[in-house]
C-alpha distance (Angstrom), angle and dihedral (degrees) to the residues before:
residue distance angle dihedral
M1 . . .
S2 3.78 . .
D3 3.83 125.6 .
N4 3.80 89.7 -114.9
T5 3.80 91.1 54.8
L6 3.83 90.9 49.4
N7 3.78 89.9 47.8
D8 3.81 91.4 51.8
I9 3.82 90.2 50.3
D10 3.79 90.2 50.8
L11 3.79 92.5 48.2
K12 3.81 91.9 49.1
F13 3.83 90.8 47.8
N14 3.82 90.7 50.6
A15 3.78 91.2 46.4
K16 3.80 89.7 52.0
K17 3.83 90.3 51.8
K18 3.82 91.7 48.8
F19 3.79 91.5 50.6
E20 3.78 91.7 50.1
R21 3.79 89.9 49.8
A22 3.80 90.7 49.6
R23 3.83 90.6 49.9
K24 3.82 90.4 52.1
K25 3.80 89.8 50.9
A26 3.80 89.8 50.2
F27 3.81 90.1 51.5
L28 3.80 91.6 50.9
N29 3.82 90.1 46.5
D30 3.82 90.2 54.4
L31 3.80 91.2 47.0
M32 3.83 94.1 49.5
S33 3.80 92.9 44.7
K34 3.82 90.0 55.6
L35 3.79 93.0 45.8
L36 3.83 93.2 47.5
N37 3.83 94.8 34.7
K38 3.81 91.4 -124.1
E39 3.78 129.4 148.3
N40 3.78 115.5 -101.0
E41 3.78 101.1 164.4
L42 3.78 127.3 109.6
L43 3.81 110.8 -118.4
Q44 3.81 115.4 -107.5
L45 3.81 117.9 -127.1
D46 3.83 90.9 -143.4
E47 3.81 90.4 54.4
I48 3.81 91.9 51.7
K49 3.83 90.8 47.6
Y50 3.81 89.8 49.3
L51 3.82 96.5 48.2
V52 3.81 99.3 37.1
P53 3.82 107.4 16.4
P54 3.83 112.1 -151.8
K55 3.80 114.6 -118.6
A56 3.84 97.4 -159.4
M57 3.81 143.4 3.8
V58 3.81 134.5 -152.5
Y59 3.81 129.8 -168.8
R60 3.83 108.8 -126.0
G61 3.83 100.6 -177.2
I62 3.81 127.1 -133.1
K63 3.79 115.9 -24.9
S64 3.80 138.3 162.7
I65 3.81 106.8 -110.3
P66 3.84 132.1 -171.5
I67 3.79 110.3 -103.3
D68 3.82 93.2 -145.9
K69 3.83 88.2 64.0
I70 3.82 92.0 62.1
V71 3.78 105.7 100.9
G72 3.78 107.7 159.3
S73 3.76 151.2 20.3
E74 3.78 137.8 -133.4
G75 3.77 97.8 -140.1
R76 3.81 111.4 -5.5
Y77 3.80 101.0 59.0
R78 3.83 91.5 121.8
D79 3.81 94.5 51.8
F80 3.82 96.9 59.8
D81 3.79 136.0 37.5
R82 3.80 127.9 -129.8
D83 3.82 89.8 -79.7
F84 3.82 90.2 49.4
L85 3.80 91.3 -111.4
P86 3.86 112.4 152.2
R87 3.81 113.1 -99.9
Q88 3.80 97.6 178.7
D89 3.81 130.9 60.5
N90 3.82 89.8 -141.9
T91 3.83 88.2 74.9
K92 3.81 90.8 60.5
E93 3.85 102.0 95.3
R94 3.77 96.1 45.2
W95 3.79 93.0 42.5
E96 3.81 92.5 51.6
N97 3.80 93.7 45.9
I98 3.81 90.4 54.0
E99 3.80 91.2 48.2
V100 3.85 90.4 51.6
A101 3.80 90.6 48.3
K102 3.81 90.2 52.4
E103 3.79 91.3 50.0
K104 3.82 88.8 51.8
N105 3.81 89.4 49.7
I106 3.80 90.2 -120.8
S107 3.79 109.7 165.7
L108 3.81 111.6 -115.5
P109 3.82 123.1 -157.7
P110 3.83 117.0 -104.4
I111 3.76 117.2 -91.2
S112 3.82 119.2 -115.8
V113 3.83 120.7 -122.0
Y114 3.77 145.2 169.5
K115 3.79 114.1 -129.7
I116 3.84 116.2 -145.4
G117 3.77 113.5 177.9
D118 3.80 105.5 -46.7
H119 3.80 95.2 -25.6
Y120 3.81 136.7 79.4
I121 3.80 138.7 -138.6
V122 3.82 117.8 -157.4
R123 3.79 117.4 -121.9
D124 3.81 95.5 174.2
G125 3.82 130.1 -0.1
N126 3.78 105.1 51.8
H127 3.83 93.2 145.7
R128 3.81 91.0 49.3
V129 3.83 89.6 53.0
S130 3.82 91.0 48.3
V131 3.82 93.6 51.0
A132 3.79 93.5 43.1
K133 3.81 91.9 50.9
E134 3.80 92.7 47.3
L135 3.80 89.9 51.2
G136 3.82 90.4 53.1
Q137 3.81 96.5 -108.3
E138 3.82 111.6 159.8
F139 3.81 100.9 -166.3
I140 3.79 135.3 33.0
D141 3.81 133.4 -171.4
A142 3.78 112.2 -109.2
E143 3.78 140.1 176.3
V144 3.78 100.9 -127.0
T145 3.80 130.4 -152.0
E146 3.80 113.1 179.4
L147 3.81 120.7 -142.9
F148 3.81 118.9 -158.8
T149 3.83 114.8 -147.1
P150 3.84 121.2 -161.3
V151 3.82 90.4 -117.4
K152 3.77 131.1 28.9
I153 3.81 113.3 -101.7
E154 3.81 102.6 -134.7
D155 3.77 97.0 -177.9
F156 3.83 123.7 32.2
S157 3.81 96.4 -147.9
Q158 3.80 132.7 100.0
K159 3.78 90.7 -94.9
G160 3.80 91.5 44.8
L161 3.81 91.1 53.9
L162 3.81 91.2 49.1
I163 3.80 90.2 50.5
A164 3.82 90.4 50.9
E165 3.83 90.8 47.4
S166 3.81 91.9 49.8
Y167 3.79 93.2 46.0
N168 3.81 90.3 50.5
Y169 3.83 88.8 51.5
F170 3.80 89.9 49.5
L171 3.81 91.1 52.2
E172 3.80 92.4 47.7
K173 3.82 93.5 49.0
T174 3.79 97.2 44.5
G175 3.82 105.1 28.0
F176 3.79 86.4 -133.8
K177 3.82 95.4 156.9
T178 3.80 91.1 51.9
V179 3.81 89.5 59.0
F180 3.82 98.7 33.3
P181 3.86 106.4 23.9
D182 3.84 94.2 168.1
V183 3.80 97.3 46.3
D184 3.83 126.8 89.8
I185 3.80 123.6 -168.4
K186 3.79 108.8 -151.8
L187 3.79 125.5 -164.1
S188 3.81 132.0 175.0
N189 3.83 93.3 -143.2
P190 3.83 122.9 58.8
W191 3.82 93.0 -146.2
G192 3.80 89.6 60.5
Y193 3.81 90.9 76.9
Y194 3.81 90.7 60.4
R195 3.82 87.9 52.1
L196 3.79 89.7 53.1
I197 3.81 90.7 53.1
E198 3.82 88.6 52.9
H199 3.84 90.4 48.6
I200 3.81 92.1 51.5
N201 3.81 93.5 47.1
T202 3.81 91.5 47.8
Y203 3.80 91.1 46.7
R204 3.80 89.6 49.9
Y205 3.80 91.2 52.7
F206 3.83 94.6 50.9
L207 3.82 91.6 42.3
G208 3.83 87.9 55.8
E209 3.82 90.2 49.2
K210 3.78 89.9 50.6
R211 3.83 94.1 48.3
K212 3.79 93.7 39.9
R213 3.81 91.4 -128.6
E214 3.78 140.9 77.0
V215 3.81 112.8 -81.1
S216 3.78 121.0 -148.5
L217 3.81 118.7 -121.0
C218 3.81 89.6 -117.0
D219 3.82 93.2 54.4
A220 3.82 92.0 44.1
L221 3.81 90.7 49.3
K222 3.81 92.0 51.7
S223 3.78 91.9 48.4
W224 3.81 94.4 44.0
Y225 3.81 92.6 51.0
N226 3.80 97.3 43.5
E227 3.81 98.9 37.3
L228 3.78 102.4 35.1
Y229 3.81 118.0 10.0
L230 3.81 98.0 41.2
P231 3.84 97.1 46.4
I232 3.82 92.1 48.1
T233 3.81 94.8 47.6
K234 3.81 90.0 47.0
L235 3.77 89.4 55.0
V236 3.80 90.3 48.7
K237 3.81 90.2 53.2
K238 3.79 91.9 45.1
K239 3.82 90.4 53.4
K240 3.82 88.5 48.4
I241 3.79 90.1 -133.3
L242 3.81 93.5 155.1
R243 3.81 91.4 68.0
F244 3.81 87.8 72.4
F245 3.83 92.4 47.0
P246 3.84 108.4 38.2
E247 3.80 91.5 165.1
R248 3.80 92.4 59.3
E249 3.82 133.5 77.3
V250 3.80 128.5 -130.3
G251 3.83 89.2 -114.4
D252 3.81 90.3 61.9
F253 3.80 89.6 61.1
Y254 3.79 91.7 50.3
I255 3.83 88.5 60.2
W256 3.83 94.2 44.0
I257 3.81 93.9 46.2
M258 3.81 91.6 48.3
D259 3.83 88.2 52.4
H260 3.79 89.5 48.8
W261 3.82 92.0 47.7
H262 3.81 89.7 50.9
Y263 3.81 90.0 49.3
L264 3.79 91.3 51.5
K265 3.80 91.2 50.8
E266 3.79 91.3 49.1
S267 3.82 87.1 52.0
G268 3.84 90.8 56.1
K269 3.83 96.8 -99.4
D270 3.81 104.8 123.9
I271 3.81 96.9 -176.7
P272 3.85 133.3 155.3
I273 3.76 117.9 -92.8
E274 3.82 90.7 -110.0
E275 3.83 89.7 62.5
A276 3.78 90.6 45.2
V277 3.82 90.4 55.8
E278 3.82 90.0 48.8
D279 3.82 91.2 48.6
Y280 3.81 90.9 48.7
Y281 3.80 90.6 49.2
E282 3.78 93.6 51.1
K283 3.83 96.4 43.9
Y284 3.78 103.2 37.7
V285 3.79 110.6 16.0
K286 3.79 107.2 35.1
K287 3.81 94.9 33.1
G288 3.80 91.6 44.0
F289 3.80 91.8 51.9
I290 3.82 92.1 49.1
N291 3.81 89.5 50.2
K292 3.83 90.2 52.3
I293 3.81 91.5 52.1
F294 3.83 90.4 47.1
L295 3.85 91.9 51.4
L296 3.81 91.6 47.9
F297 3.81 90.3 49.9
K298 3.82 90.6 50.5
K299 3.82 92.1 50.4
R300 3.78 91.6 51.0
K301 3.80 92.0 50.0
K302 3.78 90.4 53.8
């Protein structure tokens, strides 16, 4: 038996061991994701297209891209987990062959990806990504086609996609970007954008009652933003409420403070919005933070 044949056997044996190790990691990833209720799925291109339909695409050529920015797949999203570890045994032969080719320094063709924002979805080359990532490779050559979505996807997770979809719906229904092209309203909950649409429509109705005439959506939107949304969010920033809730957005507090203001009015307290913000701060922010500190102190004493 020649040295080359022995070397090939060794390489295949090592590749088999590496695949088995990667499968064990995938199993542990799945287990931990269930225990911690964390996402471990690759994003599906079709799901992204459905939720936030791209409005244009441009071919960018072959580039070196960071592997940790690859978050999804066009057709193999069930075969690999979020870390591109193999979930299925049917990927074994191809995975091992690629690993052997890499060990032999055989040049492999670039993968093919869609670029969306700063992230990438694999069109072709999922196994090459999986092997490269398992071997600790940080960059990979890719043929890149960039897709342009109507809104920026801030977070490439299921929740992040729903937020982007809802924000896009909000923009379509209100024409907000036409009136305020340089302003973004950020929320941490996708359903909040539907609440904002309700607020604007309600505001438009009462503004029409006040002016004794029908008010256009554009005029109502300008008035709502400048007379209601902006003053409340400025007060939230002035009170530095977000420091207690780093996972929230200032727009969330606009919705919650409006709900609180409405509650106060229903309770017979017809007070200015500034007082409603102060009342909300005292009852729910300051008191809530003190309660958190107290609970942490109790846990430490135990």
